[in-house]
ZAMARGU-4260 file (C-alpha; in steps of 0.2 Angstrom, whole numbers, plus 5000, padded with zeros to 4 digits):
<rodrens>
0) 5827/5902/5645 | 5821/5903/5663 | 5809/5916/5658 | 5800/5903/5645 | 5801/5889/5659
5) 5792/5901/5670 | 5779/5906/5657 | 5776/5887/5654 | 5774/5883/5672 | 5760/5896/5674
10) 5751/5891/5659 | 5750/5872/5666 | 5744/5879/5682 | 5730/5889/5673 | 5726/5874/5664
15) 5726/5864/5681 | 5714/5877/5687 | 5703/5877/5672 | 5702/5857/5672 | 5698/5857/5691
20) 5683/5868/5688 | 5678/5858/5673 | 5679/5842/5684 | 5669/5851/5697 | 5655/5856/5685
25) 5654/5839/5678 | 5653/5832/5695 | 5640/5843/5701 | 5630/5841/5684 | 5631/5822/5686
30) 5625/5824/5704 | 5610/5834/5698 | 5606/5822/5684 | 5607/5806/5696 | 5600/5814/5711
35) 5585/5826/5706 | 5570/5816/5698 | 5555/5822/5692 | 5538/5812/5694 | 5523/5815/5683
40) 5505/5818/5690 | 5499/5800/5685 | 5515/5791/5691 | 5524/5786/5707 | 5541/5782/5709
45) 5548/5765/5716 | 5566/5768/5724 | 5579/5754/5724 | 5594/5756/5736 | 5608/5745/5730
50) 5596/5733/5722 | 5584/5733/5737 | 5566/5740/5738 | 5568/5756/5750 | 5552/5768/5747
55) 5539/5774/5735 | 5540/5792/5730 | 5524/5803/5726 | 5522/5815/5711 | 5533/5830/5710
60) 5552/5835/5712 | 5560/5821/5723 | 5579/5818/5727 | 5588/5800/5727 | 5606/5796/5731
65) 5616/5800/5717 | 5629/5790/5706 | 5618/5774/5704 | 5617/5771/5723 | 5598/5773/5721
70) 5588/5767/5706 | 5570/5775/5702 | 5557/5766/5693 | 5542/5778/5687 | 5526/5768/5687
75) 5510/5776/5679 | 5497/5771/5692 | 5484/5784/5687 | 5484/5780/5668 | 5473/5767/5659
80) 5485/5756/5650 | 5480/5743/5636 | 5486/5728/5627 | 5480/5723/5609 | 5480/5706/5603
85) 5479/5702/5584 | 5482/5719/5578 | 5492/5734/5582 | 5487/5753/5582 | 5499/5762/5571
90) 5491/5780/5575 | 5476/5785/5584 | 5471/5803/5578 | 5454/5806/5571 | 5455/5790/5562
95) 5464/5775/5568 | 5477/5767/5558 | 5483/5749/5561 | 5499/5740/5557 | 5499/5730/5542
100) 5509/5716/5550 | 5500/5699/5553 | 5498/5693/5571 | 5488/5676/5567 | 5499/5668/5581
105) 5490/5679/5594 | 5472/5679/5585 | 5470/5661/5578 | 5461/5651/5591 | 5451/5633/5592
110) 5433/5634/5598 | 5425/5620/5607 | 5417/5612/5592 | 5435/5611/5583 | 5433/5626/5572
115) 5445/5640/5569 | 5441/5658/5573 | 5452/5674/5571 | 5449/5684/5587 | 5456/5701/5590
120) 5454/5709/5606 | 5459/5724/5618 | 5463/5722/5637 | 5461/5739/5647 | 5469/5739/5664
125) 5478/5749/5677 | 5493/5746/5688 | 5486/5749/5707 | 5501/5741/5717 | 5518/5747/5710
130) 5528/5736/5722 | 5519/5720/5718 | 5519/5725/5699 | 5539/5727/5700 | 5544/5713/5711
135) 5531/5699/5713 | 5532/5694/5695 | 5546/5694/5684 | 5543/5704/5668 | 5525/5709/5672
140) 5521/5716/5655 | 5525/5701/5645 | 5517/5689/5659 | 5501/5700/5658 | 5500/5697/5639
145) 5503/5679/5642 | 5489/5678/5654 | 5477/5688/5644 | 5480/5676/5630 | 5478/5661/5639
150) 5462/5667/5647 | 5455/5671/5630 | 5460/5654/5623 | 5452/5645/5638 | 5435/5654/5636
155) 5434/5652/5618 | 5440/5634/5618 | 5424/5632/5630 | 5411/5638/5616 | 5405/5634/5599
160) 5412/5644/5584 | 5394/5651/5582 | 5392/5657/5599 | 5410/5666/5598 | 5405/5674/5582
165) 5387/5680/5586 | 5377/5679/5602 | 5391/5674/5614 | 5403/5688/5611 | 5399/5699/5625
170) 5397/5684/5637 | 5413/5678/5632 | 5422/5695/5634 | 5414/5697/5651 | 5420/5679/5656
175) 5438/5683/5649 | 5438/5699/5661 | 5433/5689/5676 | 5446/5675/5673 | 5460/5687/5669
180) 5456/5697/5686 | 5456/5681/5696 | 5474/5676/5688 | 5480/5694/5692 | 5474/5692/5710
185) 5482/5674/5711 | 5499/5680/5704 | 5498/5697/5715 | 5504/5706/5700 | 5497/5722/5706
190) 5486/5725/5690 | 5467/5728/5690 | 5457/5724/5673 | 5446/5737/5668 | 5438/5730/5653
195) 5441/5716/5640 | 5433/5721/5622 | 5432/5709/5608 | 5437/5721/5593 | 5432/5709/5580
200) 5429/5690/5577 | 5430/5683/5560 | 5430/5664/5553 | 5444/5658/5543 | 5446/5666/5525
205) 5440/5649/5517 | 5423/5649/5526 | 5419/5667/5529 | 5407/5668/5514 | 5396/5654/5523
210) 5398/5662/5540 | 5392/5679/5533 | 5377/5671/5525 | 5373/5665/5542 | 5374/5679/5551
215) 5363/5689/5538 | 5351/5676/5540 | 5350/5677/5558 | 5350/5696/5557 | 5334/5694/5545
220) 5327/5681/5558 | 5328/5694/5571 | 5321/5708/5562 | 5306/5698/5556 | 5304/5692/5574
225) 5304/5710/5578 | 5291/5715/5566 | 5280/5701/5572 | 5281/5707/5590 | 5277/5724/5585
230) 5262/5719/5576 | 5256/5708/5589 | 5258/5722/5601 | 5247/5734/5590 | 5234/5721/5587
235) 5230/5710/5602 | 5229/5724/5615 | 5216/5732/5603 | 5206/5717/5600 | 5207/5714/5619
240) 5199/5732/5622 | 5186/5729/5609 | 5181/5712/5617 | 5181/5720/5634 | 5171/5734/5627
245) 5157/5721/5619 | 5157/5711/5635 | 5152/5726/5646 | 5139/5731/5633 | 5133/5714/5633
250) 5133/5714/5653 | 5124/5732/5653 | 5110/5726/5641 | 5108/5711/5652 | 5106/5721/5667
255) 5095/5733/5659 | 5082/5719/5653 | 5083/5710/5670 | 5079/5725/5679 | 5065/5730/5667
260) 5057/5713/5668 | 5059/5713/5687 | 5050/5730/5687 | 5036/5724/5676 | 5034/5709/5686
265) 5033/5720/5702 | 5021/5731/5695 | 5010/5717/5689 | 5010/5709/5706 | 5006/5725/5713
270) 4991/5728/5702 | 4984/5710/5705 | 4986/5713/5723 | 4974/5728/5722 | 4963/5719/5710
275) 4960/5705/5722 | 4955/5717/5735 | 4943/5727/5725 | 4939/5717/5707 | 4927/5729/5701
280) 4935/5746/5706 | 4952/5739/5699 | 4943/5732/5683 | 4935/5749/5679 | 4951/5758/5683
285) 4961/5748/5671 | 4947/5750/5658 | 4949/5768/5660 | 4968/5769/5660 | 4968/5759/5644
290) 4957/5771/5635 | 4967/5785/5641 | 4981/5778/5632 | 4973/5773/5617 | 4960/5786/5612
295) 4973/5800/5610 | 4981/5790/5596 | 4965/5788/5587 | 4961/5801/5573 | 4943/5807/5572
300) 4929/5798/5583 | 4912/5796/5581 | 4902/5790/5595 | 4884/5783/5593 | 4873/5780/5606
305) 4858/5768/5605 | 4847/5779/5616 | 4850/5794/5606 | 4835/5802/5596 | 4844/5811/5584
310) 4847/5805/5566 | 4866/5806/5568 | 4874/5813/5583 | 4892/5819/5579 | 4905/5822/5592
315) 4919/5836/5587 | 4910/5841/5571 | 4919/5857/5571 | 4935/5846/5570 | 4928/5836/5555
320) 4925/5853/5546 | 4942/5859/5548 | 4949/5842/5542 | 4940/5845/5526
</rodrens>
């Protein structure tokens, strides 16, 4: 009996030793799980000590006080985040797949001319101050979504439905981006807005065919205007060039005629001056010069001298024989 009791005591002592080892291992494991933290390369860690902000940790392996004495929040400060309104992307592989659920409560908006428009948009943003993101605003994600929706409704409410659907889409998105950033700076939520993109803007289903017809007419109008401008740019410059060429030719012709007339007048004046000085000599010179110009143009010439005694004096008889 005493031997049995001794074995039982030994078994109990052995069990206590194993249990102590298990407890020590569990404590060590819990210590490692609660004290050793890994922060990703796109993140930074915000540490709360007993519920109060203590420090901010950089990417890598870090240590905090175990057993809940310190709590770590990982904030993706180097990653671009986005919020979708009016739709949700279920999968974005080679081709995006969208959720079939309706989000009309987000996208249905009243325009400035009291029409309805279904506006879907995306807000891309970054967290630039993790402390402000966590502690300046309660529930930063939901608050930022509410701010984005409020900014979009404000901008859409200041514009007509045609502006939102057609020419004013880009300007409206830019205005929402500016307005949303102003609100983030005012609330000090540590968020920087990168871009606001109007994904899709549609009229209500009942009037969608009419709006589509208007859009097609505006697109056709733009096409015709572009074609007219293209034809204008191809015809008008050529016509201007031809007109300029004609003007230059006319000016050159006028200059030639004026210069020729001026030269003839100067020549006549010079001849007249010489004629006044010696009329007989000038008259004879003019006569001879005229004959010199005229006679080469005349063919056969027969000269009759009144004082000649021959019956038919001929000049250039050899030439007449050759002509025959």
